[in-house]
N, C-alpha and C positions, 0 to 999 in steps of 0.2 A: 226688456231690459234683463228679465230672468234669464232668456235664451243666450243673451250676450255675456251673462255672468258664467254661465254654463260654459259656453264655448271658450272663454277665457281661461277657465280653470281647466278645461279637457286640454287646451292647447299647454298650458303650464305643465302638466302632468307629462305630456307628451315631451316636452322638450326635457324635463327630468329622467324621463324613462331613456330618452334616446342618449343623452349625457352618460347615464349610467352604463349604458351598452356600449358607448365609445371607451369609456374610461375601461371597461371589462375587456374590450377586444385588444387595447394598448398592453394592459396589464398580466393578463394571462400567459401571452407569450414571451413575454422577459422573465416572468416567474419560472417557468419552464427551464429557461436558460439559466437563471440564476441557480437553482436547486440543482440541476443538472451540473453544472461546474463545481459546487459544493460539493455534491456528492462524489465526483471525480476526485477531487483533493484529498477527500478524507480517505477513499479508498486507496488511492497511489500512496498516502502517507502510510498507511497499515501494510501495503503491499512492499512497499520498501523496506518496512521494519523487518518483515518475513524474509525477503531478500537477504538482507544484512545476517539474519541468524541462520538462513541456509547456508549462506558461505563460510560462516563460523563453524556450524555443523560440518561443512565437508572437510574443513580444515582440520578439525578435530578426527572424523572418523572416515574421510576419503570417500564418501557417498551422501547425497543427499537426504533428509528424512522425506519419509513416505507419507508423513500423516501429521494434523496440527497439533495432535496431542504429543507426539514425540517432540516437535520444537518448543511446545509449552514446558514439558518436563526440562528440555535441554535448557531453556531459557532460566527456570526457576532453579537447577539444581547443576547444571553443566558447570564444566571448568575448562579452560585450555592450557597447556602446556607448553611452553618452550625451553627448549635447551641450546643455550649460548656456549662456544668453546673460546679458549683464549689461551694463546702460546704461554708456555711458563717455564722456559729455559731454567736450567739451575742459575742462581743468582751470581754464584762467585765465577761464571762461565761468560758474562754478559761483555766482559773486556778481552775475552780470550777468543782472538780473530780466527784463530784456527778452528776453533769449535763452533763458533757461529757460523762460520762459512760452512761447515758441516750440517749444521742445523738447519740452515736456509734451505739447503738441497735435499732435507728429508721430504717425504711424503707425509699427510696427516696421519696415514695409518702406522707410519714409523715413530712419528712424534707421539701418537697415541700410545704405542707399545711401549716406548722408552719413558712414558711418563713425563712427557715435557708439554702435555697439554691438560687443561683442566676444564671441567665442565660446571656450568649453572644451570639449574633447573629452576624456571620460575611458573608459578601456578597464578592463573587469574581466572576468576570466577566470570561466566557469560555475562551477568549482569552487570560487571564492573565493565566490560570490554564493550558491550551495547551501549553503555552510557558514552563512552568516549567516541564511538562510531556515530551514534546519532546527533551529538554536539558537532562535530565535522559537517554532517549533511544540513543541521539545522542553522548552521553560519552561514550557508547560501542562499537561504529562503527567504521568501517575503511573506508568504502566507501563513497559514496554520502548522505549528511545529509539529514533527513526528515524535510521538512518544509511546510508550510499550503499554500504556492503559486499553487494555481489549483489544491488544493488536491482531488478536486470533479471530475477532467477530467482525462482520460486515455490518458497517454504521447503520443505524437505525433499525436494525434487526438484532434478533437473538441467534441468527444462523452461522455459523462458523464457516471459515473458508475450507474448501475441500483440496487438498493436495492430490493432484491426479498423475500417475505414474504408467509408464510402458509396462503393459502387461508380460511382455517378452523377456524384460531384461532381469536377470539372476540378481544383480546388484544394481539399485537404483542408482542411475547417474544424469536422469533428464526428469525434470517435473514440471507441471504447470498448474495455474490456479485461473479458474474462469469465473468471471462474475457477468453473468448478463444483464443486459439493460433493465429487464423488468426487476430482477434482484437489486441492482445498483439503485432504483428508484423506488423501492418498496417502503411502504408506509409513506406515501408523498405527504398524507394530511399533516404529519408531524413538522414539515418545512414550511406551512402556512400559517397565517395569523389564524387565531383561534376565535376572532371577535365575531360579532354577529356582520358587521362590514366585510371583513375577511372573509367569511363564509359564503357571503353574496357575490363577492368578486370572484374566489379561488374554488368555489364550490364546485364538485364532481371532476376536478383535473386528474384526480387520480383514477378514476375509470379508463382512462387512456390506456392505461397499462393491464387493464381486467378484459379478457380476449372476448368473454360474451358481451362487452358493452363497446369496445373501442370502435367495432366497424360501425357504430352508428354516429361516432363523435368526429366526423371527418376532420371538421376543423380544427380541433386540438391535435388530431393525429399528424395532420401536416405540420404542426409545429414542431414535433418530436421525430419527424423523418429521419434526420442524421445523426440522431444521438446512437451511440454505440456503448456496448459493455465494455470492461476491461480484462485483459489477459496477461498473466506473469508468467515467462517462461514457455517452456514448448516441450512437447513430449517427442518430437522427431529430432529435433537438433538441440545444441547445448544453448541455452539462451537465458538470460536472467532479465528480459528486457519488460519493461510495462507497455504493451501495445493495444489498440482498440479489438474488441471481440465482437464481431458481427453475428455470431450465430445465435 
């Protein structure tokens, strides 16, 4: 009788263990994909903000910023200047057909020299312009909205994005930002439940990005074999696209 109870207990425990292992085997791969998708979106949002800032910086200075600190300062204190011109012929000549014919045949330079053009200078802070740019971008988004909060930091880290520029360019016209997958998925444990059950299911998943351990964790390594980092821009060609980074 005792042996039968012991066997039943053993089988019960075995069923629970197998059920747990099955649940774990199902949930871990999906969690990798979930965290990867989330991290990609967060990084793409911040890289998009940096792209917009770089475009405004280029508009103002005719070259791209070569460091993230320069972009931060530009965002905090910069301003954009736009100059608009408007034709301004003498009011009493509007009904003078002969004068208006002459006026219409004038070049812009001739109109300027004759005082028939007025210029209006408008100054806009970079912060205000970015609000407008982001509102337009966010209107087309379904997921997390793009904001300027910590735009210069890689999510889940205190690491700043590093702007890489060609060493040979005297004036920087190209730039890139590289986010390797190990950096993209840094501090993986922050994206999984911290409960005891969560640790039992997801414990050790961060080890797959640890070079000293991942070779021993072949099963989990297979789950992330197609994951890539992100690359903004290029130091070889002019590009502001966000693309996969495989290195």
